N, C-alpha and C positions, 0 to 999 in steps of 0.2 A: 504493500500500500504506500509506504513512504517513497519508494522508488518511482512509482507512478506519479505521485504528486510532484516530485522533483523534476521528472521529465516534462510533465505538463507545464510546470512553472518555467522551465527552460524555454519551451515553445512560446509561451506568452511573452517572456522577456525579449527574446530575439525578434519576435513579430512586432512588439511595441517599439523596439529600438529602430528597426528598419522603417516602420511606418512614420515615426517622428522624423527620421532622417529624410524620407521622401518629401514630407510636407515642408520641412525646413529648406530643402533644395529648391522647391517650387517657389517658396516665398522669397528666397534670396538667389534667384536663378543667375543673376549677374555675377555674384561671387563664385558660384559653381563654374560658370563659363570661363571666368578669369583663371581659375585653377587648372581647368582642362587645357586652356591655351598655353599657360606657363609650363605645363609638362612637356610640351613640344612632342607629344606622342601621337597626336591625331591630326589628320587633314581637316580642313574646314567641314566637309560633309560628315566625316567621322565624328568630329567633336559635336556637331549638331545632333547626330544620332544618339550619342552617349548622353548628351544634355537632356534629351527627351526620354530616352529609354531607361536610364538609371532611376530617376524619380518615379516613373510609372511602375517599374518593377518593384521598387521599394514600397510602393503603395499596394499593388495588387497581390504580391506574394504573401504578405502577412494576412491579408483578408482571406485569401485562399486557405492558408494554414489554419487560421482560427475557425473557419467555416467547415474544415475537414479534419476534426480532431482524430488522432490516431492514424491518419493517412501519411504514408512515407513520402510520396512524391513532392508535396509542397514543402515539407521540412527539408528534403534533400535539395530542392531548388534554392531555399534560403541559405543552406550551408554552402552550396555552390556559388551563390552570389557573393557571400562573405569571403570565400576563398579567392574569387576573382579580385575583389577589392583589396585583399591583403597582398595578392600578387602584384597589383598595380603599385601599392606602397613600396614593396620590396624592389620592384623595377626602378621606381623613381629614386630610391635611396642608392641603388647600385649605380645608376647613371649620374648620381650627385646632382639631381635636378631639384632646385629649391622652389617647388610648386606648392601652393596651398591645395588642400584636398577638396575643399568645398563641403566637407563632411558636416552634416547637420546645418548646412547653409552658412557655415562660418568660414573664417579665413585662417583656420588652424594650419599649422605647418606639419609636414610629414616627419615623424620621429618615432623613437622607441615607445613612448606612451601609446601612440596610435596603433603600433604593431601589437602591443600587449592587449589593448582593447579588442582589436580585430581577432586576435588569437583566442581570447576568452569567448567572444561571440561565436566563433567557429566551433569551439568545443561545446558550447551550449547548444548550438544547432545540431551538431553531431550527436549529442546526448539524446536528442529526441528520436534518433534513429537506432540507438544502440541497445534497446531492450534492458535486460537485467544489469548490464554494465553501465547503464546510463547514470547511475548515482555517482560512480567514480569519475566519469567524464564531467558531470555537473559540478562536482567539487573542484576539479581542475579548472574548469571554465570560470567559476566564481572566484577562485583564487587569483587568476589572471586579471579579471575585471577589478578586483579589490586592489591589486598592485597598480593598475591604471589610475584608479581614483586617488590612491595615496600619492602617486607620481604627480598627478595634476595639482593636488593640494601643495605638495612640496615645491613644485616649480612656481606656483603662485606666491607662496610664502617667501621664497627666496627672492623673487622679483620685487615683492613689496618691501623686503628688507633693504634691497639695493635702490629703492625709489623708482623702479621701472613701471610699477603698476599702481594705479589709484583705485580706491574702493568705489 
């Protein structure tokens, strides 16, 4: 029973995060476009396709997943989408491209905290597919997300101490 609750909670967390990310990208579409252009990975038509396709996917996949509890396909599609996002981040870091990601409609920079967040979300998405081993995967995913949250707070506190950030 506990494992099933953890797996369903993972499904809801991942679906919620993707849904909020999709809405945020639509609200701040200009920032998302600037991040895509700064990556220098897409042609103009390719960037336009990604600019429309990613937010639409981030909105539709979670809805599909929530409306189909226990179904493997929407959960696998969400995990796949997160793996692609993480691959994009790894590629940008490998190429040393200083591009904003446009994640959640923001101007955040690509870095280790983002990779930890994505890895945690991938693990949570995979947990929804993993049956009885889902609890172990859930714990690992939640640990990575916790590290991400601690990292964000640490960076913010450090920047505030140096006078770089105002409240």
